[in-house]
N, C-alpha and C positions, 0 to 999 in steps of 0.2 A: 431863483426866477423860473424854473420848469414847474415847480409846485404851484406858484402864484397863478401861472399861465393855465394850469390845469384846474385850479380851483375856480379861477374866473369863467373857464369853459363851462364848467359844471353848473356854476350860478345861472350862466345864460341859458342853459339848456332846460332849467326848471322853468315850469309856467308860471308866468307872474301874477297870474289871477288867483292862484291856488290857496286863497286864505282859509277856507274851511273844506273839507271833505264830506261827501254824502255817500254812504256804501252800505252794502249788506255783507254778513259775514261770507268770506270767500269769493267776492267778485270785486272788479275794480272799481275805484272811486269816481265820482264826478266831482266837479267844484263849484263853490259859491263865492263870488268875488265881493268886494267892499260894497258895491252898488244893489246887491241882492240877484244879480244875474246868475244864471246857471249855465255853466260850461259842459256841453257833451261831446262826443266825437263828431256828431253831424252838425255842430254850431253851437252859438250862444243864443238863450233865450231870457229876456228880461222885461219887466214893467217899470215904466218910468210915469210918475206923477206930474204931468205939466200943467194942469188947472185943478185947484187955484194955484197960481204963481207963487214961487217964493219958497219952493221945497228945498231943504238943505240937504245934506249927506245923510243917508240913513245911519240910524243907530243899529248895531247888530250884537247878538249874544249868540254863542255857540253852546250847545249843551251836548255832552258826550255820552250821557246815559239816561235813560236805559237805551236809547239810540241816537246816533249821530243826528243832530237838527240844528238848524239856523233860522233865527229869527231876525228879521229886518223891519226896522219900523221909520217912517218918514212923515213928517206933518207939514202941511201947506194950508194956511188960513185955518178953517175950522175942520178940515179932513185929516184924518189920520190913516195912513195906508200901512197895513202891516202884512207880511210874509211869512209863512213857515215852509222851509223846504226840509225835506227828508227823503229817504229811500224806502220804498215798500216792497215786499216780497211777491210781486205779480209774477207769474211764470213768463219766459223761462228764467231771467236772471235778474228780474225786478225792475221798477219803474221810478223815476224819480217824480216825486209830488210836490207841488207847489199850492199851497191853501193861501188865499189872498182875501183880506178882509179889509173893507172901507168904512169908515165910521163918521158920521157928522157929529162933532162935539158941540156945535153951537146951538144958537136958539132960534135961528131962521133956516129955512131951506138952503142948501148948498148944492153947486153943480161941481162936478169933478170929471175929468178926462185924464185918461191912462194911454199912454203909448205903448203898443205891444211891439218890442223889437225881437226879429227872427231873422236867420240867414236869409239873403236875396234869393237863394236856389230854391227856397221853400214854396211849394204849392199848397196853399190853404183851401180847403173846401169848407162846407157848413160848419163841421165841428172837429175836422182833422186835418193834419199838417203832414205833407208828404214830401220827402227829400230822397233822390236816387230810388224811387219806386218802394221805399220804406216808411211806412206811417209811424212818425215819430213824435207826434204831438196830439194830445187830445184837448179840446177847448171845452169851457164850461158851458152848461145848458141853459143857464138862466140869464143870460145876457148876449145880446147881439151885437158882434163887431161891426164898426163902421168901415167900409172897405171900397174900394173904386173898381167897378163893373165894366168889363168888355161888353160889347154887342151881343156876343154868344160865348158859350163856353161850358165846361164841365164844373158843376159847382160842388161835387163830393169830393171826399178825402180817400180817392180811389188811385188804383196803380195803372200806369200804361204798360202794356205788353205786346210790343212789336214783334211780329213774325212767330207769335203763338199758334195760330191757327193753321191747318193744312188743306184749304179749300179745293175741291175738285171741280173739273168742268171749267167751261168758259166763264170766268168771273173777275172783277176787278180786284186789283192787289190790294184794296183797303180791305177785303175779307180775310186777310192774313193776319190783321192786328185787331187787339181788343184792349178795352179796359175791363178790370176785374174789381170787384167790390171785395177784398178780404175781409175774413171775418164777418161777412154779411153787411157791409156797408153799402147802401143803395148808391146806383150810378144815376146821378142827377145832371140834367142839361138844361139850360135856359136859352131861348132863342128871342131876341127883340122884333116885334112886330107893332103895327099900329095898334092902339086900344082896341080890342073888342072883335079883331079880325080873325078871319078862317085861314087855314093853310091844310094842305095835304101833306101829311108828316110818314115817313117811312124808315122803319127800322130794319137793319140788315143783321142777320145771326149765323154763325157757323160753329158748331160745338165740335171739338177736335180732341178732347182729353176723355170724355166717358164714351163707352162703346154700347150702353146697356140705357134703355128709355127710363125715365123716371129719376136719374140720379141728381140733375139740375134743372127742375122746373124753375120757371121765372114768374114774377109777377110785374105786369106793365101797367103803369098808369100815365096816360097822355092826356094834358089840360082838354078838357070839352069832351071826352070820350068815357065809356065804362071801363073800368078795371078788367084787364085780360089775363088768364093765364096760358103759358107757353113753355112747352117742352121741346126744344129745336130738333132733338133726336127723334121724338115721336113723329113731328110734323114733317121733318125732312130727310133725317138720317144723319150718321156720322159722315163729317168733312163736307156736308152738302150745304151750300150757302141758300139761305132762304130770307124772304121778305115779309114785313107785316105793314099793311097800310091803316092810316087812321086820318079822319076827318077832325082835325084839331081846331080848337077855338080859344081865344084868350078870354076866358069866361069870367076872370076876376078883374078883367079891364086894367091889369097893371101893366100893360105894353109888352109882356112877355108869354111865350107858349113853352111851358115847363113838360120834362118829362121826367119819368122814374123807371128804373128798371131794377127790381131788387130781387131777393130771394123768395121763393114760395116757402110759407112757414113750415111745410112738412118735408122740405128738401133735405135730402143726405147730404148733398153739397151746397152750403150755404154762400158761397162766392158767385155773385152775379157776373154775367159777361155781357158784352154787346159790342158789335163790330163796325156798324156803320149807321149813319143818320143821313138822311135827305129831308129838306124842308122845300115843298113846291108852292107854287100859287095854288089856291084851292079849284078843283074841278079840272085841273090839266090831265089829260090821259097819260097812263103810264102803263107800260109793259114790264112785267117783272123779269124778263129775258134780259131786255134792254138795260134795265136798272142794275141787274146783278152784274153784268158784264161792263158796267160803267159808263155805257153810252148816253145817259141822261145826267150825267154829273154836273156839266155846263150849263144846264137848263134849271139847275136847282138854286132857289135863293141861298140855300145853305147846303153845303155838303161836306160833311165831317168824317174823315178817315179816323175813327176811334182808337186812340193808343198809337197812331201812327203821325207823320209829319204835318198833315192837315189838321190838327185838332189843337186844343188851346184849353188852359182854365179860363173860368169866368173871372176869377178876382185876379186884380193886379198882386205882382208880388211883392215882398217888402215889408216893412212895418205897417200896423194897421192901429185902429182907436177902439176904446170902448168910452162912452159918453154916459154917463147917468146923473141923477138928481137925487140926493137923500134928504129927507125931511129931518128936522131936529133929533137928535138922539138916535136916528135910524142908521142901521149898518147893511151891507150885502156882502156875501163870501162867494167866492169862486174857487173851483178846483181844477187846476191845470194838471196834465200827465205827460212826462216827458219820457222818451226812450233814453235809458241809460247805458253805460259802456258794456258792450256784448250783449245787449237785451234785444228782444224782438220787437214786433210792433205793440203799440200801446192798445189797450182796450179801446171797443167803442164808446165814447160816453153816453150814447144813445140806448145802449142796450145791455150796458154792464151793470152789474150789481153793486160793485165797489162804491163806497162814500168816504169822506174824509174820515169819518170815525173808524170804519172796520179796516181802512188802509193802515191807521197808525195803529191799531190794536194789533194787526197781523204783523206789522214791523216789531213791535215791543215783544210779541209772544216768539217770533224767530230769533231776536236777539239773546232772549232769555234761554231758550232751549239751547243755544249755541254755546252759551257760558256754561251750562249745566253738563 
């Protein structure tokens, strides 16, 4: 009886989804279940073909050599969705790769819709997903997800770092917080305005890490204005809050004013930072001392404590979709990157040199050298 109970307890403790393992030599595995979803310590990621309707259960093949690899294939109508999952040796402990291909096998154009299931706690930017301030998901470059947007918010896969700065002087508490674009990811915000309208937009900065000017210069792009370079240390000094004013305009008539704070291409520190955003009606007189002290926060159309409590992601959390049309015989391929067990942040899809081909080649070379 004791042995039976012990065996039952061990069985229950095992992950029920662990049909197949993805691993690199010397590192913990992740798992691919029967649906093709990948289970990571931070949650589960998976794609579901919902249109055309009638998709059955995926067919799977597991390859142990030269590297562990799982192939999952599902058909619906004339659309075939294939996924290849494997671990690639990207520093420091590898990333899990999901190479997805959709093919129209018919003689007429066909529409397809994929639902992307991610943890509800994930904040997804334009190309990257973040959980607990860790960049754990990289999205493909050549297809745009369909997502619900809020009236304003951060659109980049960047991390919030409350309490990071140590501002001096009479300043609003929001200057203590930042968002940081780790690995050179730009910090992007969108603000809804009536199409074509102007606003006075103010950005607040406080550099508290570097002590020497020139370490972290920034490139700032506010819609309707010329790009500007800024080194907060040179302009104001360490721990000193400062503001930049912009006469912003919705020049592309899309009903948003967009701002981007990115790294200067020659910056030693490629992680851009931003502390505060104010959006005011155009032409409103503004005093920098009052701004920095927080006395004008209530007059702003939008006030953002960047990285703090009065901040938010632009996109609604939870599952999102990809929608596409494929011509007869056409195919489309996408590359997803997932942070693996014990791994660091995934590479930025917009700046990395990794491709599906060299990721697979690197994985096979590491496996071969490990065996030898």
